[in-house]
N, C-alpha and C positions, 0 to 999 in steps of 0.2 A: 504494500500500500504506500510505501514511501516513509518519509520522516514523520514522527509523532510530534506535533506541535503541542497538543494537549493530551494528557493521559488520564484514563479512568483510574481512580483509586477508590478503595473501600470507604474513605471518608466522604465521598460524594454520594454514597447510597442514602436514599430516603426511606429505605426499608419497605418499599412497595415495588414489587417486581416489574409491573407494567411501566411505571414511571422511571425506574432505574434503566430499563431497556431503552426508553425514549431518550433519556439523558445520554446514554452511551451512543445512540445514533447521532445525536446532535454533536457530540465530540468527534465522532467519525467524520461527519460532514465538515466540521471546522478543519480537521486534518487534511481532508481532500482539497479544500479550498487553499490551505496553506501550501500544499504540494503543487497545486496548479500555478501558484505565484512563483514558486522556486523553479518550476519547469517552463516558465514564461508562456503558459497557455494563452491562446488568443483571448482578447478582451470579451468577445461575445460569449465564449464558453465560461469565462469566470463570472460574468453577470448571471448566466443561467444557474451556475452553482450557488451564487448568493441568493437568487430568487428561490431556488429549491430549499436552501437552508431556512429562509424566511417563512416559506410555506409550511415546512415541517415543524418549525418552532410554533407557528400559529396553531397548527393541529394539536401539538403537545400542550400548549397553553389552554386550549379549549378542553382537553381531557382533564387537566388539573382543575380548571374552573368548574367543570361539571361536578367533580367530586366535592369541591369546596361548597358548592351550592347544596348538593345532596345531603351533606353532613353538617350543614349550617356552621361552617368553619368561620370563626370570628375574625380572622385576619384576611378574609377574602378580598375586601375592597382595596387595601394597600397592595396586596399581591397582584390583583388585576391591573392596578396602576403601573406596577413595575413591568408587567408583560406589555402593556400598551406603550410604555416608553421605549422598550427594546424594539418592538415592531416599528415604531416611528423612526428610530435611529437607523435600523437596517434599511428601511425604505429610502431614507435620506441618502445613505451610502449608494444604494442601487441607482437612484436618480442621478447622482453626481457621476457615477461610472458610465451610465448610458449616454449622458450628455457630453462625455469627454472632459468634464471638469476635474476629474480625479481618477486615480488608479486604485486598484485594490492593493493596499499597502500594509506594512507592518502595523501601522496605527489601527487599521480595521481589525487585523488579527488580534492585537492586544485587547481591543475593546471586546471582541467576541469571547475570547478566552477569559478575561477578567470578569466580564459581566456574568457569564454562565457559571463560573466557579463561585463567585460571590452570591449569586442568586440561589444556587442549589444549597450551599452551606449556610447561608444567612437567612434565607426566606423560605425555601422549600422544606427544609428540615423542621420548620415550625409546625407543619401540618402532619408530620409523621404520626404523632401520638393520636391525633383525632382520626386520621384515616385508618390506622391499625385498630383502634378501638371500635371502629365501625365495620370491621371485617375485611378491610383492604390491606393485603400484605403481599 
């Protein structure tokens, strides 16, 4: 697969198999995007990778938010706001790349890696107890 820019570690687990698998897939997609930059993949292909990552993230966020609503998770509003901010930032990156005003750079990769790691360990882990208590593991 190429170099690992971001690595899955057990401390990223939210103790919910379905969501852990989705987080792993997001990490894989970040690594694919990173390798496409290193290999100087053409601009259109990189934009498609970024769009794919954004779409998968949106689907994952919808799954998390479905469970938050189902289990009346008290932190869901703040959590949804974080998801929205991420989606907005990725779309902003995509628009800049498509218009030729920016390239997919280390800055983008650092944002993706840092945001995902901080979000999982700082925000997602807060729902683990509620999700597990409601039979989701």
